[in-house]
mmCIF file of the N, C-alpha and C atoms, coordinates in Angstrom:
data_MODEL
# 
_entry.id   MODEL 
# 
loop_
_atom_site.group_PDB 
_atom_site.id 
_atom_site.type_symbol 
_atom_site.label_atom_id 
_atom_site.label_alt_id 
_atom_site.label_comp_id 
_atom_site.label_asym_id 
_atom_site.label_entity_id 
_atom_site.label_seq_id 
_atom_site.pdbx_PDB_ins_code 
_atom_site.Cartn_x 
_atom_site.Cartn_y 
_atom_site.Cartn_z 
_atom_site.occupancy 
_atom_site.B_iso_or_equiv 
_atom_site.pdbx_formal_charge 
_atom_site.auth_seq_id 
_atom_site.auth_comp_id 
_atom_site.auth_asym_id 
_atom_site.auth_atom_id 
_atom_site.pdbx_PDB_model_num 
ATOM 1   N N  . UNK A 1 1  ? 4.498  18.270 -11.731 1.00 0.00 ? 1  UNK A N  1 
ATOM 2   C CA . UNK A 1 1  ? 5.154  18.373 -10.448 1.00 0.00 ? 1  UNK A CA 1 
ATOM 3   C C  . UNK A 1 1  ? 5.362  19.815 -10.018 1.00 0.00 ? 1  UNK A C  1 
ATOM 4   N N  . UNK A 1 2  ? 5.287  20.731 -10.943 1.00 0.00 ? 2  UNK A N  1 
ATOM 5   C CA . UNK A 1 2  ? 5.511  22.135 -10.608 1.00 0.00 ? 2  UNK A CA 1 
ATOM 6   C C  . UNK A 1 2  ? 4.395  22.712 -9.747  1.00 0.00 ? 2  UNK A C  1 
ATOM 7   N N  . UNK A 1 3  ? 3.283  22.017 -9.653  1.00 0.00 ? 3  UNK A N  1 
ATOM 8   C CA . UNK A 1 3  ? 2.168  22.530 -8.866  1.00 0.00 ? 3  UNK A CA 1 
ATOM 9   C C  . UNK A 1 3  ? 2.433  22.483 -7.370  1.00 0.00 ? 3  UNK A C  1 
ATOM 10  N N  . UNK A 1 4  ? 3.481  21.836 -6.944  1.00 0.00 ? 4  UNK A N  1 
ATOM 11  C CA . UNK A 1 4  ? 3.716  21.728 -5.505  1.00 0.00 ? 4  UNK A CA 1 
ATOM 12  C C  . UNK A 1 4  ? 4.020  23.070 -4.853  1.00 0.00 ? 4  UNK A C  1 
ATOM 13  N N  . UNK A 1 5  ? 4.233  24.108 -5.655  1.00 0.00 ? 5  UNK A N  1 
ATOM 14  C CA . UNK A 1 5  ? 4.496  25.425 -5.081  1.00 0.00 ? 5  UNK A CA 1 
ATOM 15  C C  . UNK A 1 5  ? 3.365  26.423 -5.335  1.00 0.00 ? 5  UNK A C  1 
ATOM 16  N N  . UNK A 1 6  ? 2.227  25.952 -5.786  1.00 0.00 ? 6  UNK A N  1 
ATOM 17  C CA . UNK A 1 6  ? 1.068  26.813 -6.038  1.00 0.00 ? 6  UNK A CA 1 
ATOM 18  C C  . UNK A 1 6  ? 0.497  27.354 -4.720  1.00 0.00 ? 6  UNK A C  1 
ATOM 19  N N  . UNK A 1 7  ? -0.188 28.470 -4.811  1.00 0.00 ? 7  UNK A N  1 
ATOM 20  C CA . UNK A 1 7  ? -0.792 29.074 -3.620  1.00 0.00 ? 7  UNK A CA 1 
ATOM 21  C C  . UNK A 1 7  ? -2.021 28.295 -3.149  1.00 0.00 ? 7  UNK A C  1 
ATOM 22  N N  . UNK A 1 8  ? -2.801 27.779 -4.063  1.00 0.00 ? 8  UNK A N  1 
ATOM 23  C CA . UNK A 1 8  ? -4.009 27.032 -3.718  1.00 0.00 ? 8  UNK A CA 1 
ATOM 24  C C  . UNK A 1 8  ? -3.621 25.634 -3.229  1.00 0.00 ? 8  UNK A C  1 
ATOM 25  N N  . UNK A 1 9  ? -4.079 25.270 -2.055  1.00 0.00 ? 9  UNK A N  1 
ATOM 26  C CA . UNK A 1 9  ? -3.667 23.991 -1.486  1.00 0.00 ? 9  UNK A CA 1 
ATOM 27  C C  . UNK A 1 9  ? -4.160 22.805 -2.307  1.00 0.00 ? 9  UNK A C  1 
ATOM 28  N N  . UNK A 1 10 ? -5.283 22.948 -2.983  1.00 0.00 ? 10 UNK A N  1 
ATOM 29  C CA . UNK A 1 10 ? -5.781 21.847 -3.821  1.00 0.00 ? 10 UNK A CA 1 
ATOM 30  C C  . UNK A 1 10 ? -4.836 21.580 -4.991  1.00 0.00 ? 10 UNK A C  1 
ATOM 31  N N  . UNK A 1 11 ? -4.200 22.616 -5.478  1.00 0.00 ? 11 UNK A N  1 
ATOM 32  C CA . UNK A 1 11 ? -3.219 22.439 -6.549  1.00 0.00 ? 11 UNK A CA 1 
ATOM 33  C C  . UNK A 1 11 ? -1.965 21.745 -6.017  1.00 0.00 ? 11 UNK A C  1 
ATOM 34  N N  . UNK A 1 12 ? -1.654 21.963 -4.759  1.00 0.00 ? 12 UNK A N  1 
ATOM 35  C CA . UNK A 1 12 ? -0.497 21.290 -4.158  1.00 0.00 ? 12 UNK A CA 1 
ATOM 36  C C  . UNK A 1 12 ? -0.793 19.818 -3.878  1.00 0.00 ? 12 UNK A C  1 
ATOM 37  N N  . UNK A 1 13 ? -2.073 19.470 -3.784  1.00 0.00 ? 13 UNK A N  1 
ATOM 38  C CA . UNK A 1 13 ? -2.446 18.072 -3.557  1.00 0.00 ? 13 UNK A CA 1 
ATOM 39  C C  . UNK A 1 13 ? -2.262 17.226 -4.820  1.00 0.00 ? 13 UNK A C  1 
ATOM 40  N N  . UNK A 1 14 ? -2.426 17.816 -5.984  1.00 0.00 ? 14 UNK A N  1 
ATOM 41  C CA . UNK A 1 14 ? -2.366 17.078 -7.246  1.00 0.00 ? 14 UNK A CA 1 
ATOM 42  C C  . UNK A 1 14 ? -1.062 16.304 -7.414  1.00 0.00 ? 14 UNK A C  1 
ATOM 43  N N  . UNK A 1 15 ? 0.102  16.915 -7.192  1.00 0.00 ? 15 UNK A N  1 
ATOM 44  C CA . UNK A 1 15 ? 1.334  16.119 -7.324  1.00 0.00 ? 15 UNK A CA 1 
ATOM 45  C C  . UNK A 1 15 ? 1.402  14.955 -6.333  1.00 0.00 ? 15 UNK A C  1 
ATOM 46  N N  . UNK A 1 16 ? 0.797  15.123 -5.162  1.00 0.00 ? 16 UNK A N  1 
ATOM 47  C CA . UNK A 1 16 ? 0.813  14.029 -4.191  1.00 0.00 ? 16 UNK A CA 1 
ATOM 48  C C  . UNK A 1 16 ? 0.066  12.814 -4.714  1.00 0.00 ? 16 UNK A C  1 
ATOM 49  N N  . UNK A 1 17 ? -1.080 13.040 -5.340  1.00 0.00 ? 17 UNK A N  1 
ATOM 50  C CA . UNK A 1 17 ? -1.840 11.926 -5.894  1.00 0.00 ? 17 UNK A CA 1 
ATOM 51  C C  . UNK A 1 17 ? -1.068 11.261 -7.036  1.00 0.00 ? 17 UNK A C  1 
ATOM 52  N N  . UNK A 1 18 ? -0.414 12.061 -7.845  1.00 0.00 ? 18 UNK A N  1 
ATOM 53  C CA . UNK A 1 18 ? 0.380  11.513 -8.956  1.00 0.00 ? 18 UNK A CA 1 
ATOM 54  C C  . UNK A 1 18 ? 1.568  10.721 -8.426  1.00 0.00 ? 18 UNK A C  1 
ATOM 55  N N  . UNK A 1 19 ? 2.249  11.255 -7.446  1.00 0.00 ? 19 UNK A N  1 
ATOM 56  C CA . UNK A 1 19 ? 3.413  10.565 -6.868  1.00 0.00 ? 19 UNK A CA 1 
ATOM 57  C C  . UNK A 1 19 ? 2.995  9.246  -6.231  1.00 0.00 ? 19 UNK A C  1 
ATOM 58  N N  . UNK A 1 20 ? 1.858  9.239  -5.557  1.00 0.00 ? 20 UNK A N  1 
ATOM 59  C CA . UNK A 1 20 ? 1.388  8.011  -4.897  1.00 0.00 ? 20 UNK A CA 1 
ATOM 60  C C  . UNK A 1 20 ? 1.199  6.894  -5.913  1.00 0.00 ? 20 UNK A C  1 
ATOM 61  N N  . UNK A 1 21 ? 0.662  7.220  -7.062  1.00 0.00 ? 21 UNK A N  1 
ATOM 62  C CA . UNK A 1 21 ? 0.417  6.197  -8.086  1.00 0.00 ? 21 UNK A CA 1 
ATOM 63  C C  . UNK A 1 21 ? 1.676  5.879  -8.884  1.00 0.00 ? 21 UNK A C  1 
ATOM 64  N N  . UNK A 1 22 ? 2.396  6.904  -9.299  1.00 0.00 ? 22 UNK A N  1 
ATOM 65  C CA . UNK A 1 22 ? 3.593  6.682  -10.117 1.00 0.00 ? 22 UNK A CA 1 
ATOM 66  C C  . UNK A 1 22 ? 4.741  6.086  -9.309  1.00 0.00 ? 22 UNK A C  1 
ATOM 67  N N  . UNK A 1 23 ? 4.785  6.385  -8.023  1.00 0.00 ? 23 UNK A N  1 
ATOM 68  C CA . UNK A 1 23 ? 5.854  5.871  -7.181  1.00 0.00 ? 23 UNK A CA 1 
ATOM 69  C C  . UNK A 1 23 ? 5.870  4.359  -7.090  1.00 0.00 ? 23 UNK A C  1 
ATOM 70  N N  . UNK A 1 24 ? 4.777  3.732  -7.457  1.00 0.00 ? 24 UNK A N  1 
ATOM 71  C CA . UNK A 1 24 ? 4.686  2.270  -7.417  1.00 0.00 ? 24 UNK A CA 1 
ATOM 72  C C  . UNK A 1 24 ? 5.265  1.620  -8.669  1.00 0.00 ? 24 UNK A C  1 
ATOM 73  N N  . UNK A 1 25 ? 5.411  2.382  -9.748  1.00 0.00 ? 25 UNK A N  1 
ATOM 74  C CA . UNK A 1 25 ? 5.807  1.775  -11.019 1.00 0.00 ? 25 UNK A CA 1 
ATOM 75  C C  . UNK A 1 25 ? 7.094  2.337  -11.621 1.00 0.00 ? 25 UNK A C  1 
ATOM 76  N N  . UNK A 1 26 ? 7.573  3.453  -11.138 1.00 0.00 ? 26 UNK A N  1 
ATOM 77  C CA . UNK A 1 26 ? 8.805  4.016  -11.687 1.00 0.00 ? 26 UNK A CA 1 
ATOM 78  C C  . UNK A 1 26 ? 10.010 3.465  -10.927 1.00 0.00 ? 26 UNK A C  1 
ATOM 79  N N  . UNK A 1 27 ? 11.183 3.487  -11.546 1.00 0.00 ? 27 UNK A N  1 
ATOM 80  C CA . UNK A 1 27 ? 12.390 2.986  -10.873 1.00 0.00 ? 27 UNK A CA 1 
ATOM 81  C C  . UNK A 1 27 ? 12.748 3.817  -9.634  1.00 0.00 ? 27 UNK A C  1 
ATOM 82  N N  . UNK A 1 28 ? 13.416 3.203  -8.684  1.00 0.00 ? 28 UNK A N  1 
ATOM 83  C CA . UNK A 1 28 ? 13.779 3.914  -7.450  1.00 0.00 ? 28 UNK A CA 1 
ATOM 84  C C  . UNK A 1 28 ? 14.618 5.172  -7.673  1.00 0.00 ? 28 UNK A C  1 
ATOM 85  N N  . UNK A 1 29 ? 15.450 5.193  -8.690  1.00 0.00 ? 29 UNK A N  1 
ATOM 86  C CA . UNK A 1 29 ? 16.263 6.390  -8.919  1.00 0.00 ? 29 UNK A CA 1 
ATOM 87  C C  . UNK A 1 29 ? 15.401 7.579  -9.338  1.00 0.00 ? 29 UNK A C  1 
ATOM 88  N N  . UNK A 1 30 ? 14.303 7.323  -10.034 1.00 0.00 ? 30 UNK A N  1 
ATOM 89  C CA . UNK A 1 30 ? 13.371 8.396  -10.400 1.00 0.00 ? 30 UNK A CA 1 
ATOM 90  C C  . UNK A 1 30 ? 12.644 8.901  -9.158  1.00 0.00 ? 30 UNK A C  1 
ATOM 91  N N  . UNK A 1 31 ? 12.255 7.981  -8.304  1.00 0.00 ? 31 UNK A N  1 
ATOM 92  C CA . UNK A 1 31 ? 11.597 8.373  -7.050  1.00 0.00 ? 31 UNK A CA 1 
ATOM 93  C C  . UNK A 1 31 ? 12.533 9.272  -6.254  1.00 0.00 ? 31 UNK A C  1 
ATOM 94  N N  . UNK A 1 32 ? 13.775 8.875  -6.151  1.00 0.00 ? 32 UNK A N  1 
ATOM 95  C CA . UNK A 1 32 ? 14.743 9.635  -5.363  1.00 0.00 ? 32 UNK A CA 1 
ATOM 96  C C  . UNK A 1 32 ? 15.035 11.003 -5.969  1.00 0.00 ? 32 UNK A C  1 
ATOM 97  N N  . UNK A 1 33 ? 15.218 11.056 -7.279  1.00 0.00 ? 33 UNK A N  1 
ATOM 98  C CA . UNK A 1 33 ? 15.623 12.316 -7.902  1.00 0.00 ? 33 UNK A CA 1 
ATOM 99  C C  . UNK A 1 33 ? 14.459 13.259 -8.186  1.00 0.00 ? 33 UNK A C  1 
ATOM 100 N N  . UNK A 1 34 ? 13.274 12.731 -8.418  1.00 0.00 ? 34 UNK A N  1 
ATOM 101 C CA . UNK A 1 34 ? 12.149 13.568 -8.829  1.00 0.00 ? 34 UNK A CA 1 
ATOM 102 C C  . UNK A 1 34 ? 11.090 13.739 -7.743  1.00 0.00 ? 34 UNK A C  1 
ATOM 103 N N  . UNK A 1 35 ? 10.736 12.659 -7.085  1.00 0.00 ? 35 UNK A N  1 
ATOM 104 C CA . UNK A 1 35 ? 9.614  12.710 -6.149  1.00 0.00 ? 35 UNK A CA 1 
ATOM 105 C C  . UNK A 1 35 ? 10.017 13.161 -4.746  1.00 0.00 ? 35 UNK A C  1 
ATOM 106 N N  . UNK A 1 36 ? 11.161 12.726 -4.271  1.00 0.00 ? 36 UNK A N  1 
ATOM 107 C CA . UNK A 1 36 ? 11.551 13.092 -2.905  1.00 0.00 ? 36 UNK A CA 1 
ATOM 108 C C  . UNK A 1 36 ? 11.727 14.592 -2.697  1.00 0.00 ? 36 UNK A C  1 
ATOM 109 N N  . UNK A 1 37 ? 12.278 15.336 -3.671  1.00 0.00 ? 37 UNK A N  1 
ATOM 110 C CA . UNK A 1 37 ? 12.341 16.792 -3.465  1.00 0.00 ? 37 UNK A CA 1 
ATOM 111 C C  . UNK A 1 37 ? 10.960 17.441 -3.311  1.00 0.00 ? 37 UNK A C  1 
ATOM 112 N N  . UNK A 1 38 ? 9.990  16.958 -4.045  1.00 0.00 ? 38 UNK A N  1 
ATOM 113 C CA . UNK A 1 38 ? 8.625  17.487 -3.933  1.00 0.00 ? 38 UNK A CA 1 
ATOM 114 C C  . UNK A 1 38 ? 8.052  17.134 -2.565  1.00 0.00 ? 38 UNK A C  1 
ATOM 115 N N  . UNK A 1 39 ? 8.218  15.881 -2.165  1.00 0.00 ? 39 UNK A N  1 
ATOM 116 C CA . UNK A 1 39 ? 7.701  15.450 -0.861  1.00 0.00 ? 39 UNK A CA 1 
ATOM 117 C C  . UNK A 1 39 ? 8.379  16.199 0.284   1.00 0.00 ? 39 UNK A C  1 
ATOM 118 N N  . UNK A 1 40 ? 9.671  16.447 0.162   1.00 0.00 ? 40 UNK A N  1 
ATOM 119 C CA . UNK A 1 40 ? 10.373 17.140 1.239   1.00 0.00 ? 40 UNK A CA 1 
ATOM 120 C C  . UNK A 1 40 ? 9.944  18.597 1.342   1.00 0.00 ? 40 UNK A C  1 
ATOM 121 N N  . UNK A 1 41 ? 9.509  19.176 0.243   1.00 0.00 ? 41 UNK A N  1 
ATOM 122 C CA . UNK A 1 41 ? 8.970  20.535 0.285   1.00 0.00 ? 41 UNK A CA 1 
ATOM 123 C C  . UNK A 1 41 ? 7.586  20.555 0.917   1.00 0.00 ? 41 UNK A C  1 
ATOM 124 N N  . UNK A 1 42 ? 6.762  19.585 0.533   1.00 0.00 ? 42 UNK A N  1 
ATOM 125 C CA . UNK A 1 42 ? 5.372  19.588 0.988   1.00 0.00 ? 42 UNK A CA 1 
ATOM 126 C C  . UNK A 1 42 ? 5.191  19.095 2.422   1.00 0.00 ? 42 UNK A C  1 
ATOM 127 N N  . UNK A 1 43 ? 6.147  18.347 2.967   1.00 0.00 ? 43 UNK A N  1 
ATOM 128 C CA . UNK A 1 43 ? 5.938  17.846 4.330   1.00 0.00 ? 43 UNK A CA 1 
ATOM 129 C C  . UNK A 1 43 ? 6.032  18.955 5.380   1.00 0.00 ? 43 UNK A C  1 
ATOM 130 N N  . UNK A 1 44 ? 6.505  20.127 4.978   1.00 0.00 ? 44 UNK A N  1 
ATOM 131 C CA . UNK A 1 44 ? 6.536  21.271 5.894   1.00 0.00 ? 44 UNK A CA 1 
ATOM 132 C C  . UNK A 1 44 ? 5.461  22.299 5.549   1.00 0.00 ? 44 UNK A C  1 
ATOM 133 N N  . UNK A 1 45 ? 4.493  21.914 4.738   1.00 0.00 ? 45 UNK A N  1 
ATOM 134 C CA . UNK A 1 45 ? 3.440  22.821 4.308   1.00 0.00 ? 45 UNK A CA 1 
ATOM 135 C C  . UNK A 1 45 ? 2.642  23.332 5.505   1.00 0.00 ? 45 UNK A C  1 
ATOM 136 N N  . UNK A 1 46 ? 2.092  24.534 5.358   1.00 0.00 ? 46 UNK A N  1 
ATOM 137 C CA . UNK A 1 46 ? 1.321  25.131 6.459   1.00 0.00 ? 46 UNK A CA 1 
ATOM 138 C C  . UNK A 1 46 ? -0.057 24.492 6.622   1.00 0.00 ? 46 UNK A C  1 
ATOM 139 N N  . UNK A 1 47 ? -0.540 23.794 5.593   1.00 0.00 ? 47 UNK A N  1 
ATOM 140 C CA . UNK A 1 47 ? -1.855 23.156 5.632   1.00 0.00 ? 47 UNK A CA 1 
ATOM 141 C C  . UNK A 1 47 ? -1.695 21.712 6.122   1.00 0.00 ? 47 UNK A C  1 
ATOM 142 N N  . UNK A 1 48 ? -2.377 21.400 7.197   1.00 0.00 ? 48 UNK A N  1 
ATOM 143 C CA . UNK A 1 48 ? -2.259 20.069 7.799   1.00 0.00 ? 48 UNK A CA 1 
ATOM 144 C C  . UNK A 1 48 ? -2.684 18.965 6.841   1.00 0.00 ? 48 UNK A C  1 
ATOM 145 N N  . UNK A 1 49 ? -3.670 19.212 6.015   1.00 0.00 ? 49 UNK A N  1 
ATOM 146 C CA . UNK A 1 49 ? -4.147 18.215 5.066   1.00 0.00 ? 49 UNK A CA 1 
ATOM 147 C C  . UNK A 1 49 ? -3.052 17.835 4.068   1.00 0.00 ? 49 UNK A C  1 
ATOM 148 N N  . UNK A 1 50 ? -2.246 18.788 3.693   1.00 0.00 ? 50 UNK A N  1 
ATOM 149 C CA . UNK A 1 50 ? -1.124 18.510 2.784   1.00 0.00 ? 50 UNK A CA 1 
ATOM 150 C C  . UNK A 1 50 ? -0.116 17.611 3.500   1.00 0.00 ? 50 UNK A C  1 
ATOM 151 N N  . UNK A 1 51 ? 0.233  17.959 4.722   1.00 0.00 ? 51 UNK A N  1 
ATOM 152 C CA . UNK A 1 51 ? 1.206  17.160 5.475   1.00 0.00 ? 51 UNK A CA 1 
ATOM 153 C C  . UNK A 1 51 ? 0.712  15.732 5.681   1.00 0.00 ? 51 UNK A C  1 
ATOM 154 N N  . UNK A 1 52 ? -0.574 15.590 5.972   1.00 0.00 ? 52 UNK A N  1 
ATOM 155 C CA . UNK A 1 52 ? -1.147 14.257 6.160   1.00 0.00 ? 52 UNK A CA 1 
ATOM 156 C C  . UNK A 1 52 ? -1.076 13.456 4.860   1.00 0.00 ? 52 UNK A C  1 
ATOM 157 N N  . UNK A 1 53 ? -1.340 14.100 3.752   1.00 0.00 ? 53 UNK A N  1 
ATOM 158 C CA . UNK A 1 53 ? -1.295 13.404 2.475   1.00 0.00 ? 53 UNK A CA 1 
ATOM 159 C C  . UNK A 1 53 ? 0.130  13.077 2.032   1.00 0.00 ? 53 UNK A C  1 
ATOM 160 N N  . UNK A 1 54 ? 1.102  13.827 2.483   1.00 0.00 ? 54 UNK A N  1 
ATOM 161 C CA . UNK A 1 54 ? 2.500  13.452 2.236   1.00 0.00 ? 54 UNK A CA 1 
ATOM 162 C C  . UNK A 1 54 ? 2.785  12.127 2.939   1.00 0.00 ? 54 UNK A C  1 
ATOM 163 N N  . UNK A 1 55 ? 2.349  12.007 4.182   1.00 0.00 ? 55 UNK A N  1 
ATOM 164 C CA . UNK A 1 55 ? 2.548  10.757 4.922   1.00 0.00 ? 55 UNK A CA 1 
ATOM 165 C C  . UNK A 1 55 ? 1.827  9.596  4.245   1.00 0.00 ? 55 UNK A C  1 
ATOM 166 N N  . UNK A 1 56 ? 0.606  9.826  3.793   1.00 0.00 ? 56 UNK A N  1 
ATOM 167 C CA . UNK A 1 56 ? -0.146 8.773  3.101   1.00 0.00 ? 56 UNK A CA 1 
ATOM 168 C C  . UNK A 1 56 ? 0.542  8.380  1.799   1.00 0.00 ? 56 UNK A C  1 
ATOM 169 N N  . UNK A 1 57 ? 1.082  9.352  1.097   1.00 0.00 ? 57 UNK A N  1 
ATOM 170 C CA . UNK A 1 57 ? 1.774  9.083  -0.161  1.00 0.00 ? 57 UNK A CA 1 
ATOM 171 C C  . UNK A 1 57 ? 2.997  8.218  0.075   1.00 0.00 ? 57 UNK A C  1 
ATOM 172 N N  . UNK A 1 58 ? 3.777  8.559  1.081   1.00 0.00 ? 58 UNK A N  1 
ATOM 173 C CA . UNK A 1 58 ? 4.966  7.766  1.402   1.00 0.00 ? 58 UNK A CA 1 
ATOM 174 C C  . UNK A 1 58 ? 4.570  6.358  1.808   1.00 0.00 ? 58 UNK A C  1 
ATOM 175 N N  . UNK A 1 59 ? 3.535  6.232  2.606   1.00 0.00 ? 59 UNK A N  1 
ATOM 176 C CA . UNK A 1 59 ? 3.073  4.914  3.023   1.00 0.00 ? 59 UNK A CA 1 
ATOM 177 C C  . UNK A 1 59 ? 2.606  4.107  1.820   1.00 0.00 ? 59 UNK A C  1 
ATOM 178 N N  . UNK A 1 60 ? 1.873  4.721  0.919   1.00 0.00 ? 60 UNK A N  1 
ATOM 179 C CA . UNK A 1 60 ? 1.372  4.006  -0.249  1.00 0.00 ? 60 UNK A CA 1 
ATOM 180 C C  . UNK A 1 60 ? 2.522  3.557  -1.161  1.00 0.00 ? 60 UNK A C  1 
ATOM 181 N N  . UNK A 1 61 ? 3.540  4.381  -1.271  1.00 0.00 ? 61 UNK A N  1 
ATOM 182 C CA . UNK A 1 61 ? 4.695  3.981  -2.096  1.00 0.00 ? 61 UNK A CA 1 
ATOM 183 C C  . UNK A 1 61 ? 5.446  2.820  -1.456  1.00 0.00 ? 61 UNK A C  1 
ATOM 184 N N  . UNK A 1 62 ? 5.492  2.787  -0.130  1.00 0.00 ? 62 UNK A N  1 
ATOM 185 C CA . UNK A 1 62 ? 6.234  1.733  0.570   1.00 0.00 ? 62 UNK A CA 1 
ATOM 186 C C  . UNK A 1 62 ? 5.489  0.406  0.618   1.00 0.00 ? 62 UNK A C  1 
ATOM 187 N N  . UNK A 1 63 ? 4.171  0.436  0.602   1.00 0.00 ? 63 UNK A N  1 
ATOM 188 C CA . UNK A 1 63 ? 3.419  -0.802 0.774   1.00 0.00 ? 63 UNK A CA 1 
ATOM 189 C C  . UNK A 1 63 ? 3.167  -1.534 -0.523  1.00 0.00 ? 63 UNK A C  1 
ATOM 190 N N  . UNK A 1 64 ? 3.343  -0.875 -1.644  1.00 0.00 ? 64 UNK A N  1 
ATOM 191 C CA . UNK A 1 64 ? 3.057  -1.536 -2.933  1.00 0.00 ? 64 UNK A CA 1 
ATOM 192 C C  . UNK A 1 64 ? 4.284  -1.781 -3.731  1.00 0.00 ? 64 UNK A C  1 
# 
């Protein structure tokens, strides 16, 4: 999860993919305490692709 603050945008994408998959199987308190801070940091990212993938990650966590 520490990669969300890397300079390379591809490194910032990695936690999003992990959160999308893990968010479906971990308890809600883990999502709230661990994943939401990362998502809240990345949703204001300067790279549009990162912001779009934050939205996709949230949608994927909500639909499954």
